[in-house]
C-alpha positions in Angstrom: 0.0 0.0 0.0 1.2 3.5 -0.9 1.0 6.0 2.0 1.6 9.7 2.1 2.5 10.9 5.6 1.7 14.4 6.9 3.1 15.6 10.2 5.3 18.3 11.8 6.3 18.2 15.5 8.0 15.6 17.7 4.6 13.8 18.3 4.5 12.8 14.7 7.9 11.2 14.4 7.0 7.9 16.0 4.2 7.3 13.5 6.5 8.0 10.6 9.2 5.8 12.0 6.6 3.0 12.3 5.7 3.4 8.6 9.3 3.3 7.5 9.8 0.0 9.3 6.6 -1.5 8.1 5.7 -3.3 4.9 3.9 -0.1 3.6 5.5 2.2 1.1 5.9 5.8 2.1 5.7 7.7 -1.2 5.9 11.2 0.2 6.2 13.2 3.5 4.4 16.5 4.0 5.4 18.9 6.7 5.3 22.6 7.5 7.8 24.9 5.9 11.1 25.5 7.7 10.8 28.1 10.5 13.4 30.7 11.6 14.6 30.1 15.1 17.1 31.4 17.6 18.8 34.8 17.7 20.3 34.2 14.3 16.8 33.4 12.8 18.3 30.5 11.0 15.8 28.1 9.2 15.3 24.9 11.1 13.7 21.7 9.8 10.7 20.2 11.6 11.3 17.0 13.5 9.4 15.1 10.8 11.5 16.6 8.0 14.7 15.7 9.8 13.6 12.0 10.1 12.3 11.9 6.6 15.6 13.1 5.2 17.5 10.6 7.3 15.5 7.8 5.5 15.8 9.3 2.0 12.1 10.1 1.8 10.7 12.8 -0.6 9.6 15.8 1.5 7.0 18.4 0.5 6.5 21.7 2.4 3.6 23.6 0.9 2.5 26.8 2.5 -1.1 26.1 1.6 -2.0 22.6 0.6 -5.3 23.7 -0.8 -3.5 25.4 -3.7 -4.6 23.5 -6.9 -1.1 22.9 -8.1 -0.2 21.3 -4.7 -3.3 19.1 -4.9 -2.3 17.9 -8.3 1.2 17.2 -7.2 -0.2 15.2 -4.2 -2.5 13.3 -6.5 0.4 12.3 -8.8 1.9 10.3 -5.9 -1.1 8.0 -6.2 -1.5 7.3 -2.4 -3.8 4.5 -1.3 -4.0 6.3 2.1 -2.9 9.6 3.6 -1.9 9.4 7.3 -1.9 12.6 9.3 -0.4 13.3 12.7 -0.3 16.9 13.8 0.4 18.3 10.3 -0.7 21.8 11.1 -3.1 22.4 8.2 -6.8 21.4 7.7 -7.0 19.2 4.6 -9.5 20.5 1.9 -12.0 18.2 0.4 -10.0 18.1 -2.8 -7.2 16.3 -0.8 -9.5 14.1 1.2 -11.0 12.7 -2.0 -7.6 11.6 -3.4 -6.8 8.3 -1.7 -9.2 5.4 -2.1 -8.8 4.4 1.6 -9.3 8.0 2.8 -7.3 10.1 5.2 -6.7 9.0 8.7 -5.7 11.3 11.6 -3.8 10.3 14.8 -5.1 12.8 17.4 -3.6 12.9 20.9 -6.9 13.1 22.9 -10.0 11.0 23.5 -12.2 12.8 20.9 -14.6 14.5 21.0 -12.7 16.0 24.0 -9.9 18.5 23.3 -10.3 19.1 19.6 -7.9 21.6 18.1 -4.2 22.5 18.3 -3.3 22.0 22.0 -4.9 18.8 23.3 -1.9 17.6 25.4 -1.3 20.7 27.5 -5.1 21.2 27.8 -5.5 17.7 29.4 -2.9 18.7 32.0 -4.4 22.1 32.6 -7.8 20.5 33.1 -6.4 18.3 35.9 -7.5 15.2 34.0 -6.3 11.8 35.3 -6.3 10.3 31.8 -6.3 11.2 28.1 -5.5 9.1 25.1 -5.1 8.8 21.3 -7.8 8.7 18.7 -7.5 7.5 15.1 -10.3 9.0 13.0 -11.4 9.1 9.4 -10.9 12.7 8.4 -13.6 15.0 7.0 -13.3 18.7 6.0 -13.9 19.9 9.6 -11.4 20.3 12.5 -11.2 16.9 14.2 -14.8 16.2 13.4 -14.5 13.0 11.5 -15.9 9.6 12.7 -13.8 7.6 15.2 -12.1 4.4 14.1 -10.3 3.4 17.4 -9.0 4.9 20.7 -6.5 4.0 23.3 -6.5 5.4 26.9 -3.3 6.8 28.5 -3.1 7.7 32.2 -1.7 11.1 33.2 0.8 10.8 36.0 1.1 13.5 38.7 4.5 14.5 37.5 3.7 14.5 33.8 4.7 17.5 31.7 3.5 18.2 28.2 6.9 16.8 27.0 6.7 13.5 28.9 3.0 13.0 28.1 3.7 13.7 24.4 6.2 11.0 24.3 3.9 8.4 25.9 1.0 9.4 23.7 3.1 9.1 20.6 4.2 5.6 21.7 0.5 4.7 22.3 -0.4 6.1 18.9 2.0 3.7 17.2 0.6 0.7 19.1 -2.9 1.7 18.0 -1.8 2.4 14.4 -0.3 -1.1 14.2 -3.7 -2.6 15.2 -5.8 -0.3 12.9 -4.0 -0.2 9.6 -4.2 -3.9 8.6 -7.9 -4.0 9.5 -8.5 -0.7 7.7 -7.0 -2.0 4.5 -9.2 -5.1 4.9 -12.2 -2.7 5.2 -13.3 -4.5 8.3 -13.5 -1.4 10.6 -16.6 0.8 10.7 -16.0 4.4 11.9 -18.4 5.7 14.5 -19.7 9.3 14.5 -18.5 11.6 17.3 -20.9 12.7 20.0 -21.0 16.4 19.2 -22.7 17.2 22.5 -19.5 16.2 24.4 -17.1 18.2 22.2 -14.6 20.5 23.8 -12.1 22.8 22.0 -8.5 23.9 22.7 -6.9 27.3 22.0 -3.4 28.0 20.7 -0.8 28.7 23.4 1.4 31.8 23.3 4.5 32.9 25.2 2.4 35.3 27.2 0.4 32.3 28.6 3.6 31.3 30.4 3.8 34.4 32.5 2.6 33.4 36.0 -0.2 35.3 37.7 0.4 34.7 41.4 -3.3 35.5 42.2 -4.1 32.1 40.8 -4.2 29.1 43.1 -1.1 27.0 43.7 -2.8 24.0 42.1 -3.6 25.9 38.9 -0.1 27.4 38.7 1.5 23.9 39.2 -0.6 22.5 36.4 0.5 25.4 34.1 4.2 24.7 35.0 3.7 21.1 33.8 1.5 21.9 30.8 3.8 24.5 29.5 7.0 22.5 29.8 9.1 22.5 27.6 7.3 25.3 25.7 6.5 28.1 26.4 7.6 27.5 29.9 6.3 29.3 33.1 8.1 32.5 33.9 8.0 35.2 36.5 10.1 38.3 37.3 12.5 38.7 40.2 14.5 41.9 40.6 14.0 42.8 37.0 15.3 39.5 35.7 13.3 36.6 34.2 13.0 33.6 36.4 11.8 30.3 34.9 9.9 27.9 37.1 10.8 24.5 35.7 9.3 22.2 38.3 7.0 23.0 41.2 4.4 21.4 43.5 1.2 22.8 45.0 1.2 23.0 48.8 -1.7 23.7 51.1 -1.6 26.8 53.4 -4.3 28.2 55.6 -4.7 31.9 56.5 -3.8 35.0 54.7 -1.1 35.2 52.0 0.7 37.8 49.9 0.6 36.5 46.3 4.1 36.5 44.9 5.9 36.5 48.2 8.8 34.1 48.5 8.8 32.1 51.8 11.0 29.5 53.4 9.4 26.2 54.0 9.7 23.9 57.0 11.7 20.8 56.9 9.7 17.7 55.8 8.1 19.6 52.9 8.8 18.5 49.3 10.4 21.9 48.7 12.7 24.2 50.7 11.2 27.4 49.4 7.8 28.4 48.1 5.8 31.3 46.7 2.5 32.4 48.2 -0.4 32.4 45.7 -4.1 33.4 45.7 -4.7 30.0 47.4 -1.9 27.9 48.8 1.9 27.9 48.3 3.7 26.9 45.2 6.7 24.9 46.3 9.7 25.5 44.0 11.7 22.4 43.0 13.8 23.6 40.0 14.3 27.1 38.6 16.5 28.9 36.1 17.4 32.6 36.3 17.8 34.4 33.0 21.2 33.8 31.5 22.1 31.0 34.0 21.8 27.2 34.1 18.9 25.4 35.7 19.3 24.7 39.4 17.4 22.9 42.1 15.7 25.5 44.4 18.2 24.5 47.2 21.1 25.2 44.9 19.6 28.5 43.8 19.2 29.7 47.4 22.9 29.2 48.1 23.7 31.8 45.5 20.8 34.1 46.1 20.5 35.0 49.7 18.0 37.7 49.2 15.5 35.5 47.5 13.5 34.5 50.5 11.3 37.4 51.6 11.3 39.1 48.2 8.3 39.3 45.9 7.9 37.9 42.4 6.0 39.8 39.8 4.1 39.2 36.6 5.8 42.2 35.0 9.4 43.2 34.5 
């Protein structure tokens, strides 16, 4: 079977790697155009493009796939199936109609929950105990096609968006290995989504990572995990950006001064914390602008004035 793969971020790589090692023929890989990164604004390949080039696969990077010339070029590959995993573009009907076995999408949530661009951090932000992967038959909507199969993945208390992405990608490969042979036998029947249970996610920006200390410690700790490794959770201390890399929510009764740094008693999971609108956020690992990441205990050794100071949402 001839398969065209479409994907861009790290989540997509495992599925492409599975196809390369399988009996299927990958006749083309579509990914987003190279993006400028870093201070030098040098163009960087997507994780999918890097892997595709390593295996000598032909790579296509259209700005807009709905362009008629791009649709014709895709059709010329004569794919039996198009497999999509976080490609970054909604496929037009002209593309969906090309392969005889349709277009399948690997989506990292239990649809219809968490449709859209950020399902993995959204599951952590929501305080969910589990999420999963859905393989669906694509239609012209955004994550609206009928469901072929799903697999549940638990969310661990220490999971970040990074660690959860890795485990969801692995689960997606297991599910793909079960689905594809049966799909090509036409022995699976997709089931419509329950639109009444649909929830939607929003894109995440760098500004979302700035900590509002009026929030509860529980909400901030979830944001620290959900926004790691990108965009990260940041605050300002003495005019310098301080990254909160790892933290834990702690209970505290009585009044508090949101943003105030306090020492914590021995026996707590952290040596220092920050008062919030509800509870204390225990700091486990931090990184001051221009410095390397340190445990909170290591950071305190070099920053004697940290305890008693106040962190801010503005520089």
